[in-house]
C-alpha positions as CSV (number, residue, x, y, z in Angstrom):
1,M,93.4,68.2,80.5
2,N,90.4,66.9,83.0
3,T,89.0,70.2,84.0
4,P,85.3,69.6,85.6
5,T,82.6,71.2,83.8
6,T,81.1,74.0,85.4
7,A,77.5,72.5,85.5
8,A,79.1,70.1,88.6
9,I,80.9,72.7,90.5
10,P,79.2,75.9,91.6
11,I,81.0,79.0,90.5
12,T,81.7,81.3,93.3
13,Y,83.1,85.3,92.8
14,E,85.4,87.3,94.7
15,L,85.5,90.9,93.9
16,M,88.3,93.1,94.6
17,T,89.6,96.4,94.1
18,M,93.2,98.1,93.3
19,C,94.0,101.8,93.3
20,M,97.2,103.3,92.0
21,I,97.8,106.7,93.6
22,R,99.9,109.1,91.6
23,D,101.3,112.3,92.3
24,H,103.0,113.6,89.4
25,D,105.8,111.3,88.7
26,Q,105.3,108.8,91.4
27,V,103.1,106.0,92.8
28,L,102.1,105.0,96.3
29,L,102.9,101.5,96.8
30,I,102.7,99.3,100.2
31,N,106.1,96.7,100.6
32,R,104.1,93.9,101.8
33,P,105.7,91.6,104.2
34,D,106.1,87.7,103.4
35,S,104.0,86.9,106.3
36,K,100.9,88.9,104.5
37,G,100.9,86.7,101.2
38,F,101.9,88.1,97.7
39,P,105.2,90.0,99.3
40,G,106.8,93.0,97.4
41,F,105.4,96.3,96.3
42,I,101.8,96.4,95.3
43,A,99.3,98.9,95.3
44,P,96.3,99.4,98.0
45,G,93.2,97.3,97.6
46,G,91.1,94.8,99.3
47,K,87.7,92.8,99.0
48,V,84.5,94.8,98.0
49,E,82.3,94.3,101.2
50,Y,78.5,93.3,100.2
51,P,76.6,95.8,100.0
52,E,79.3,98.3,98.7
53,S,79.3,99.4,95.1
54,L,83.6,99.1,93.6
55,T,84.4,102.9,94.3
56,E,83.1,102.7,97.7
57,A,85.3,99.5,98.1
58,T,88.0,100.8,96.5
59,I,87.9,104.5,98.7
60,R,87.6,102.0,101.9
61,E,90.5,100.0,101.3
62,V,92.6,102.8,100.2
63,Y,91.6,105.0,103.4
64,E,92.1,101.7,105.8
65,E,95.7,100.9,104.1
66,T,97.0,104.3,103.6
67,G,94.9,106.9,105.5
68,L,94.4,108.4,102.8
69,T,91.2,109.2,101.0
70,V,91.1,109.2,97.2
71,S,88.7,110.8,94.7
72,E,88.1,111.3,91.2
73,L,88.6,107.6,90.6
74,V,89.2,106.5,86.8
75,F,88.2,103.3,86.1
76,K,91.2,101.2,84.7
77,G,90.4,97.8,84.1
78,I,89.9,94.5,85.0
79,D,91.8,91.5,86.0
80,E,90.3,88.0,86.5
81,F,91.8,84.9,87.7
82,M,89.9,81.5,87.0
83,V,90.2,78.1,88.5
84,P,87.8,75.5,86.4
85,Q,88.8,72.8,89.1
86,T,87.2,75.1,92.1
87,G,84.9,77.3,90.2
88,L,86.8,80.3,91.4
89,R,86.4,83.4,89.6
90,Y,88.6,86.0,91.0
91,M,87.8,89.6,90.0
92,V,90.2,92.5,90.5
93,F,88.5,96.2,89.5
94,N,91.6,98.5,89.0
95,Y,91.6,102.5,89.2
96,L,93.6,105.0,89.0
97,A,93.6,108.0,91.7
98,T,95.3,111.6,91.1
99,R,93.2,113.5,93.6
100,F,93.7,112.5,97.4
101,E,93.9,114.0,100.8
102,G,95.1,113.0,104.2
103,E,98.4,112.1,106.0
104,L,100.0,108.5,105.3
105,L,99.5,106.1,108.4
106,T,102.3,105.8,110.9
107,D,101.9,102.0,111.2
108,P,99.7,100.7,108.0
109,P,98.3,97.5,108.6
110,E,99.3,95.6,105.5
111,G,103.3,97.2,104.9
112,E,105.5,99.8,104.8
113,L,104.0,102.8,102.1
114,H,106.4,104.2,100.0
115,W,106.5,106.7,97.3
116,V,108.3,105.4,94.4
117,S,109.8,107.2,91.1
118,L,107.8,106.0,88.1
119,D,111.5,106.2,87.0
120,K,112.7,103.3,89.4
121,I,109.7,101.2,89.1
122,E,111.9,98.1,87.8
123,E,114.2,98.3,91.1
124,V,111.3,97.1,93.4
125,P,110.5,93.7,93.9
126,M,107.2,93.0,93.1
127,Q,104.7,89.7,92.3
128,P,104.7,88.9,88.7
129,W,101.0,89.6,87.8
130,F,100.9,92.9,89.5
131,R,104.4,94.0,87.5
132,R,102.3,92.7,84.3
133,R,99.1,95.0,85.1
134,F,101.4,98.1,86.6
135,P,101.5,99.5,83.1
136,F,98.2,99.7,82.1
137,F,97.3,102.0,85.0
138,F,99.4,104.8,82.9
139,E,98.1,104.3,79.2
140,L,95.0,105.3,77.7
141,G,91.5,103.7,78.0
142,T,90.8,100.5,79.9
143,F,92.4,96.9,80.0
144,E,91.2,93.3,80.5
145,I,93.6,90.4,81.9
146,S,92.0,86.8,82.0
147,I,93.9,84.0,83.7
148,V,92.9,80.4,83.3
149,W,94.5,78.4,86.2
150,D,94.8,74.6,86.7
151,E,95.1,74.1,90.2
152,E,96.3,70.5,90.0
153,R,99.3,71.4,87.9
154,Q,99.9,74.7,89.4
155,E,100.3,76.2,86.0
156,T,98.5,78.8,83.7
157,I,96.1,77.0,81.2
158,S,95.2,80.6,79.3
159,E,96.2,84.0,79.4
160,K,94.8,86.6,77.5
161,I,95.6,90.5,77.6
162,K,93.5,93.0,76.1
163,Q,94.0,97.0,75.6
164,L,90.7,98.6,75.1
165,G,89.4,101.9,74.1
């Protein structure tokens, strides 16, 4: 495989957050339409704006997408997606929240909001990358997922998944 060296291509970083909101045996998910990209059910989250901290970004994104204010966030892990051809390192910092207040938005910007029972989660459509990450939110410790992607071939070069602590 011919991939450029990192010395030839500047590395760019994109920092994102995702927050799984759990209320007893249910989680709050957004059903994203095709027009928003990544269609299907997904947890709230988005870009970390400079100079926000990761948790500040998580709280802001959840509020903007759901109307809820989360607290007592628990860091669950990181999911990285790297593209050697472009130098992109896309990092998602994942959190779990079981405390929140507020009212759900009636017209959310990213898609319809749904409380989904954990015993029905297999029935809802999700992107494969989100379905792979989903169970890690509820396991002890943290996780690390690292994907290296071949942009030219549109395929995974390597994938590492680690359960930590």
